[in-house]
C-alpha positions, -999 to 999 in steps of 0.1 A, spaced: -648 -520 -67 -614 -529 -80 -598 -562 -92 -610 -595 -79 -595 -608 -47 -610 -642 -54 -618 -656 -88 -633 -691 -92 -643 -703 -126 -662 -735 -135 -649 -753 -104 -661 -789 -101 -651 -812 -73 -662 -848 -67 -656 -871 -37 -664 -906 -51 -699 -906 -65 -707 -873 -47 -704 -840 -66 -695 -815 -39 -691 -785 -63 -707 -784 -97 -693 -758 -122 -691 -731 -95 -680 -696 -106 -677 -667 -82 -658 -634 -83 -651 -613 -52 -639 -577 -57 -619 -559 -30 -634 -541 0 -667 -557 10 -683 -585 31 -694 -615 11 -718 -639 26 -716 -675 14 -748 -692 25 -762 -727 23 -774 -756 44 -746 -776 60 -734 -800 34 -741 -776 5 -704 -773 -5 -694 -741 13 -664 -756 31 -652 -775 0 -652 -742 -18 -633 -725 10 -607 -753 11 -600 -747 -26 -596 -710 -20 -571 -717 8 -552 -742 -14 -561 -771 9 -577 -789 -21 -562 -792 -55 -584 -782 -84 -597 -812 -104 -617 -792 -130 -619 -754 -134 -597 -727 -119 -591 -709 -86 -571 -677 -83 -566 -656 -51 -548 -623 -56 -543 -635 -91 -523 -665 -79 -529 -703 -77 -532 -710 -39 -519 -746 -44 -489 -736 -66 -480 -705 -45 -493 -711 -10 -469 -688 9 -477 -658 -12 -514 -664 -9 -517 -675 27 -495 -647 41 -523 -623 30 -552 -643 44 -567 -645 79 -587 -677 85 -611 -687 112 -632 -719 111 -658 -735 133 -632 -761 144 -607 -734 154 -581 -760 163 -556 -742 185 -527 -759 205 -542 -764 239 -508 -767 257 -498 -731 248 -506 -700 268 -524 -671 252 -492 -650 251 -471 -680 238 -495 -686 209 -495 -649 200 -457 -649 200 -454 -682 181 -479 -671 154 -463 -637 149 -432 -654 136 -451 -666 105 -463 -632 94 -439 -604 83 -467 -579 87 -478 -590 122 -488 -560 142 -479 -565 179 -497 -534 191 -529 -544 172 -526 -580 187 -524 -566 222 -553 -542 215 -574 -572 204 -563 -593 234 -575 -566 257 -607 -560 238 -615 -597 239 -605 -600 276 -580 -628 271 -557 -635 300 -521 -638 285 -512 -664 311 -542 -687 305 -537 -720 288 -556 -724 255 -571 -757 267 -587 -739 297 -604 -713 276 -642 -714 271 -655 -720 236 -662 -683 232 -628 -674 244 -612 -698 219 -632 -682 191 -619 -648 202 -584 -662 203 -588 -676 168 -601 -643 156 -571 -624 172 -547 -648 153 -566 -643 121 -566 -605 124 -534 -594 139 -513 -595 107 -540 -572 91 -549 -596 63 -561 -584 29 -587 -612 29 -604 -626 60 -621 -660 55 -646 -670 82 -661 -705 78 -691 -710 101 -672 -690 128 -701 -684 152 -718 -718 152 -726 -727 188 -713 -694 203 -731 -670 226 -747 -638 213 -719 -616 227 -692 -634 209 -713 -634 177 -717 -597 180 -679 -593 183 -673 -613 152 -702 -601 131 -704 -565 141 -675 -542 146 -647 -565 134 -662 -573 100 -673 -538 93 -640 -523 103 -621 -547 80 -643 -539 50 -642 -502 57 -604 -504 55 -606 -517 19 -600 -553 29 -623 -582 20 -643 -607 41 -657 -640 29 -682 -652 56 -697 -686 53 -727 -696 74 -760 -714 75 -773 -688 99 -790 -665 75 -800 -638 100 -763 -632 109 -753 -630 72 -781 -605 66 -767 -582 93 -733 -578 78 -730 -589 42 -729 -565 12 -732 -594 -13 -747 -629 -9 -740 -661 -28 -763 -690 -22 -751 -725 -28 -772 -757 -28 -760 -792 -36 -728 -778 -49 -744 -753 -73 -747 -715 -71 -784 -708 -72 -782 -670 -65 -754 -644 -63 -763 -608 -59 -759 -577 -38 -779 -580 -6 -799 -548 -14 -809 -563 -47 -821 -596 -30 -841 -576 -5 -858 -556 -32 -877 -588 -42 -878 -607 -9 -887 -596 26 -856 -613 41 -826 -634 32 -844 -664 46 -874 -659 23 -850 -656 -7 -832 -688 4 -865 -708 6 -875 -694 -28 -843 -705 -45 -834 -736 -25 -868 -749 -16 -862 -752 21 -847 -734 51 -809 -736 58 -810 -763 85 -780 -781 99 -767 -814 85 -733 -829 79 -709 -805 61 -692 -815 29 
C-alpha cells in the first residue's frame, strides 16, 4: 500500500444539537476496496460529503490526494467518480447526450470505455433518462462515474432498492477491476452482506463514531460474518432509518 488517497483526522461535525461525526479519523491507502458500514443515520453520508468537499470542515481535517477538497475542488473532483443512492440525472437528456455533456468536464474522459460500458449495461443511446428504469439509471450513473477512469470511486449506498443483477454489476466485476488497476473504491452501505463480498477493509461507524476499522480478513478471524461483528460492536443489526 502506498500513500493515503483519503486522510481524515479528528473530524467533528454538528447539525444543531446533533453530533453527526465525533472525532472521526480514517486513512485509505491506494488500490483497495474500503467498506464504510453503519445503520442509516450513522454518519456515513456526512463523512462522504466532507470527502467530496460538499461540507466545510468545522473541526479536524480532510485531505484527498493530499489536497483540501473545499479549497481545491477542481483538482480533487476531477480525479473522483461518484455514485449515490439518489443518482440525480437530468431526465430531459438522452443517454448519448448525457455522455457527451459529461465528457466535457473531464480531460481524461475515455470515449471508447464509455461506449464499452454503455453496451455492457445495455443502455439505448436514444433513450431519455426519465424513461429509464431505476436499475438502468443506476447503470447510467455508474457509467458517468467510471468513464473518466477516476483514481477514487465513491459509492454512497449505490445498490439500495436495486435488483440483484444490477447489484452484481456494481459490486462484482466493476469494483474488483478498479481496485486491481491500482485505483481506490470507497463503498458505503448498510447492506453488510454486499460489503462482505467485495471489501478489503471495513470501517464501522455508529452514531458518528468509528467503532471498528480493520482488514476484512482480520475481522473474520474473530467473527463468523461481518453482520456478527457489527452486532458485537454496535449492539444491533444495520437496519434502515433516516440518513444523516
